[in-house]
Structure formats: C-alpha cells, structure tokens
C-alpha positions in Angstrom: 0.0 0.0 0.0 2.8 2.4 0.9 4.7 1.9 -2.3 1.5 2.2 -4.4 0.7 5.5 -2.8 4.2 6.8 -3.2 4.0 5.9 -6.9 0.7 7.9 -7.2 2.2 10.8 -5.3 5.2 10.9 -7.7 2.7 10.6 -10.7 0.7 13.6 -9.4 3.7 15.8 -8.9 5.4 14.7 -12.2 8.3 13.0 -10.5 8.2 9.9 -12.8 9.6 9.4 -16.3 7.5 10.3 -19.4 6.7 6.6 -20.0 4.4 6.6 -16.9 2.3 9.5 -18.1 -0.3 7.3 -19.8 -0.9 4.9 -16.9 -3.4 6.9 -14.8 -5.9 9.7 -15.2 -6.7 12.5 -12.7 -10.3 13.7 -12.5 -8.9 17.2 -13.3 -7.8 15.9 -16.7 -11.4 15.1 -17.7 -12.2 18.8 -18.5 -14.2 19.4 -15.4 -15.9 22.9 -15.5 -16.9 23.0 -11.9 -14.6 22.9 -8.8 -15.9 19.6 -7.3 -14.6 18.1 -4.1 -13.1 15.1 -5.9 -11.4 17.0 -8.8 -7.9 16.0 -7.7 -8.6 12.4 -7.1 -7.7 9.7 -9.6 -10.4 8.2 -11.8 -10.9 4.4 -11.3 -11.2 2.5 -14.5 -13.9 -0.1 -14.9 -13.0 -3.7 -14.2 -14.8 -7.0 -14.2 -12.4 -9.5 -12.8 -10.8 -9.8 -9.4 -7.4 -10.1 -11.1 -7.8 -6.7 -12.8 -8.9 -5.2 -9.4 -5.5 -6.0 -8.0 -3.8 -4.0 -10.8 -2.0 -0.7 -10.0 -4.4 1.1 -12.3 -7.4 0.1 -10.2 -6.0 -0.4 -6.7 -3.8 2.7 -6.7 -6.6 5.2 -7.3 -8.8 3.4 -4.7 -6.0 3.9 -2.1 -5.3 7.4 -3.1 -9.0 8.5 -3.0 -9.3 7.1 0.5 -6.5 9.2 2.1 -7.3 12.6 3.6 -7.1 15.7 1.3 -4.5 17.4 3.5 -2.1 14.5 2.9 -2.7 14.6 -0.9 -1.5 18.3 -1.0 1.8 17.9 0.9 4.7 19.4 -1.1 7.5 17.3 0.2 7.8 13.6 -0.5 9.6 13.1 2.8 6.7 14.7 4.7 4.3 12.6 2.6 6.0 9.4 3.5 6.2 10.3 7.2 2.5 11.3 7.5 1.4 8.3 5.4 3.2 5.9 7.7 1.5 7.5 10.7 -1.9 7.2 9.0 -1.3 3.5 8.2 -0.2 2.8 11.8 -3.3 4.5 13.2 -5.6 2.6 10.9 -4.1 -0.9 11.3 
C-alpha cells in the first residue's frame, strides 16, 4: 500500500519518467468545468475480474482516493512518507 501511494504521489507531482504519463488519469484531466470536491482524485477504470482489481491502475486510485485531502496536497515527498506511515499505523 505504501509503495503504491508513493507511486501515485510521484505521478501527481510529475516526478516519474514520461513513459508513466499514460498509466493513470486525474479527474482534473477530464475537462471538469466546476470545482468539485473530488477533482484532484484519480479516476478508477472499470473492471470485471478480481485479477484486474489487483492491478495498479485500479487499486492505486482506490487507495489514493481514500486518504485525507491534506495529505494529498503535501509538497515534500519526505513529509508525505512520514505522514502516510503515521496514517497506516493509526488505521491498522
């Protein structure tokens, strides 16, 4: 879960190579005209099988959309890692 969320953080803040740009889609990329609450969440692609549900494209956005908004907007990756570990310890 931790590595998956770190990947999505790096994706959101353009810290990954160009090859990874086509993997995921932010809701903000879907030409949203209104400022909705979930505009900076990732869109979850449709899936039928349980195998596809375990894929990074599906599981990653589910994890990302479940964390608090203040954690999503942290500027430093080190602070993000620290606060994410605290959140995981509190939950489990």
